[in-house]
N, C-alpha and C positions, 0 to 999 in steps of 0.2 A: 430095712437094711441101710439105706442112705442115712437115716436118722442116727442109727447106732454108730456108723462110721464118723458122723459129725461129732457125736458125743465123745467118742474115743479121741478124736483130734483135739477137741476142746480140753479134755482131761490131760492129754499130753502137754499142751501149751500151758495149762494151769500149773502142772507139776514142774515144768521147766522154769516157769516164772518164779515159783516158790523157791526152787533151788538157787536161782540167781539172786533172789532177795536174801536168802540165808548166807550165800557166799559174800555178798556185799557187806552185810552186817558183821559176819565173822572176820572179814578182812579188816574192817574198821577196828574191831575190838582187839585183834591180835597185833595190828600195827601200832595202835594207840598205846597199848600196854607195853609193847616192845620199846617204843620211843621214850616212854616215861622211864623205863628201866635204864636205857642207854643214857638219857639226859641226867639221870640221878648220879650215875658214875662219872659222867663228864663234868657236871657242875658242882658236885659236892666238894667241900673243902678237903675231905679225906681222899677224894678221887683226883681229878685233874683241875679242879677249881676254875673251870671256864664259866664265869658268872655273867656272860653276856647273852641273855636269853633272847632279846629282841633282834640282835644281829644274827644269832643262830637261826631264828625264824626266817630272816632274809636269806641265809644260806639254803634253807629248806626250799623256799620258793624259787630260788635260782636254779637248783637242781631239778625241781619240778618243771620249770620253764624249758630247760635243756632237754628233758625227756619228751616234752610236747613237741619241740622243734625237730628232734631226731625222728619221732614217730611220724610227723607230717612229711618230713623229707623222704623217709623210707616207704611211705605210702600206706602205713598201718592205720593212719587216721588222716582226716582232712578237715579243713576249715571251710564249711559250706554256708554257714549262716552269719550274716552281718549284724553286729550289735553296735549301736551308737557309742562312740568313744566316751561321751559324757556319762553314760550309764556304767560303763566299765570303771571309769575313774571314781565315780561316786561310790560304787560297790567297794572298790579298793580302799577308799577313805574310811568307810564304815568297818571293813575287815581289819584294817590297821589300827583303828581306834579300839577295836575289840582286843587285839593283841597287847597294845600298850596299856589299856585299862586293866586287863587281867594281871599284867606284870606289876603295875603300880599298886593294885588292890592287894596282891600277895605281899608286897613289901610294907605297905602302910597299915594293914589290918592283921589281927590275930588269925591264926590258922582256922579257928572255929568260925569267925565271922566270914572269912574267905569261903569256907565250905557252904555256909548259909547263903551267901550271895550266888554261888553256883547252883544251889538247889532252887533258888528263886527264879532261875531261868525257865523252868518248866511252866509255872503259872503265867509268867510274863509272855512266853511264846504263845501259850493258849489264848491269852487276851489279845495279843497283837494279830494272831491269825484270825480271830473273830472280828477285829476292827478292820483289818486290811483286806481279808479274803472272804469275810462273811461265813467262816467255818463254825459249825456248832458241834458240841460234844455231848454224848449221852451221859446219863447219871452213872452208869457202870464205868465208863472211861474216866470220869472225874474222880470216882472213888478209888480206882486203881492208881491214878496219878498221885492221889493223897497218900496211899499206902507206900508207894515208892519213895516219895519225899520224906515221909516219917522214918522209913527204914534206913535210908542212906544218912539221914540226919542223926539217927541214933548211933550209927556205927562210925561216923566221921566227926561230928561236931563235939568239941571239947570246950576249951576256954574261949569265951566270946567277949571281946573288947571292941568298942566302937569309938572312932574319932572323926571329926568333920571331914578332913582331907580323904581319909580312907573310905568313908561313906560315899563321898562324891565320886571317887575313882571306881568304887564298886557299882554305883548306879550307871556310870558311863559304860563300864565293862558289860554289865547285864543287858542294858538296852542295845548296845551296838552288836553284841554277839547274837542276841535274839533276832535283831533286824537282819544281820548278815545271813543267818541260816534260813530265814523266811525268803530273803531275796534270791538265794540260790535256786530254790524251787520255783519262785515266780519267774525268773529269767528263763529257766529251762522250758516252762510251759508257754511263756509269752512268745519266745522265738523258736519253739520246737527244736531245741538244741540239746545235744547229748551232754552227759556229765563231763567227759574228758575234754570235749571241745570247748565247753564253757571254762573249765579249769585252765586250759592252755591259753585262753584269751585274758584271763584275770591274773594268772600267776606272774607274768613278766612285769606288769604294773606294780604288783605288790613287792616283787623282788627288788626292783629299782628303788622304790620309795623306802623300803625297810633297810636296804644296804646304805642309803644316804642318811636316814634319820636314826637308824638303829644304834649306832655308836654313841650318839648324843643322849638318846633315851637311857641306854645302859649306863652311861656316865652319871646321869642323874640318879639312877637306881643304886649304883654300887660305889660311885666315887672313884672308879678306876677306868682307865682308857684301854681299849682293846690293843692299841699299838704297844702297850707296855707288857702285854701277855707273852710269855715265852712258850711257843708251841713245841710240843714234844711229839714223837711218833705215835705214842698211845693216844694223845688228845686228838691228833689228826685222824687216826683210825676211827675213834668214837664219833667224831664229827661226820665222817663219811657214813658210818652206820646210822646215825641219827637222820642224816639227809635222805638216805635210801629208804628208811622206814617212813619218813615224812611224805615221800612220793605216794606210797601206798595209802597212807593215812588221809592225804588230801583227796586222792581219787575216790577212795571209799566213802569219804564224807559227802562228796557231791553225788555219788551213786545212791547212797542211803537216803539223802534228803529228796533226790529226784524220784525215788521209788516209793518212799513212805511219806513223811512230812517232817517239818521241823520239830513238832511235838514228839512224834515217835522216835526221832533221832535223839532227842534229849532224854527220854525215858529209857530207851534201850541202851543209851550211852552210859548210864549209871552202872551197867554191868561191868564197865571198865574200872569203876571205883572199887567194886567188889573184888575184881581180879587183881588190882594193884595191891589192895590190902592183904589178900591171900598170899601173893607172891612176896610181898614185903615181909610177911611172917615166915614164909618158907626160906627165902634167900638171904634176908638181911636181919633176921632174928628180932623183928619188931614185936612188941608185946601184943598179944591177942587176948582180950578180955571177954568175959561172957556177954558184956554189953555190945562189943563189936560183932560177936557171933550172932546174937539175937537180931541186931540191926541188919546184918547181911541177909539172914534168913527172911526177915520181913521184906527187905528190898526185892529179893528174888521172887517171893510170893507175889508182891505187887506187880513185877514185870510179867509174870505168868498171867495174872488176872488181866493186866492191860492188853496183852496179846490176844487173850480170849475175847475180851470186850470189843476190841477193834475188829476181830474176825466176825463176831456176831453182828456188829453194826454193818460190816461190809456185806454179809449175807442178807441182812434185812433190806439194805439198799438195793441189792441185786434183785431180790424178790419183788420189791416195790416197783422197780424198773420193768421187770418181766410182766407183772400184772398190768402196768400202764400200757406196755406195748400190746398185750393181748386185748385190752379194752379198746385201744385205738383200732386194732384189726377188726374187732367185732363191730365197732361203729362204722368203719369203712364198708364192711360187708352189708350192713343194714342200709347204708346210703346207696350202695350199688343195687341192692335188691329193690329198694324203693324206686330208684331211677328206672330200673328195668320194667317194674310193674306199671309205672306211670307211662313209659314208652309204649307198652303193649296196649294199655287202655286208650292212648291217643290213636294208635294204629286202628284199633277196633272202631273208635268213634269216627275216624277218618273214613274207614271202609263203609260204615253205615251211612254217613252223610253223602258218600258218592252214589249209594244206591237210591 
């Protein structure tokens, strides 16, 4: 009876954990797709023509920082773990390099090469996790990742043109983004810190640095100064919407990487690409070809295979751990029994010698 109760308790915990995992992933997909749609209207020339992407990201982290401060002040969260300032600053430098690199890569490269550089993050993250964390992947997982990359590549990559500056910016963007995502998980494990607590520590540093550097980076990208932009009520509302969605996007990113891994976050994150393409077709009358449809289907199949492969690996690891524990228990029992028999023999010998 006690064993059954324990199994029921473990099943409930497992189900609750799976629901939380799905909730974190769903929050990331919904908020990411939402922020892309809001930014499309905000930044498009036919929309509000707010072409200051890096400064907008500074606004995002400013609002995220304020949410963290209010949450701490209200007692909904707390800062219990100390992380050295140099590590937070180093992380912020890498994260800001990721943002600037992505923006410059998008400006200097064709859309096709930009998409290829984003797809290359999956194998780069895998290699970096192997080098930095000693993580290994099964053949099934590698095949699933390849299917996802091919599927997303088929439905997104079109014209591919490469130039030296664009290639350099793409390399910086891919390397820094991959390192940033791996570092999020590493810091959470190293200091046993929660996702929101870590975000509340890093967001203020990123907000300050991006608000200072953002206008200069945007001027290099667009040739326009944010001080010359004429804010309208509509633009202000869409900036608020974008910042609000960014809070959920940032929180869910830290949650997902903390719960899964940087590789899983990259693979599952391509569901956002499929959603954006579908919504663009439904809402903005973008052309949807048979090539796009086949690519999206292939990408979704790859994600399903990846989820199955990761779950199979997880169960195999759990079984191996269970067998290892059982073997240790059996070895311990044998040692105890041998010790008891040896003690009894000594007692008998001692008794005989006394006679």
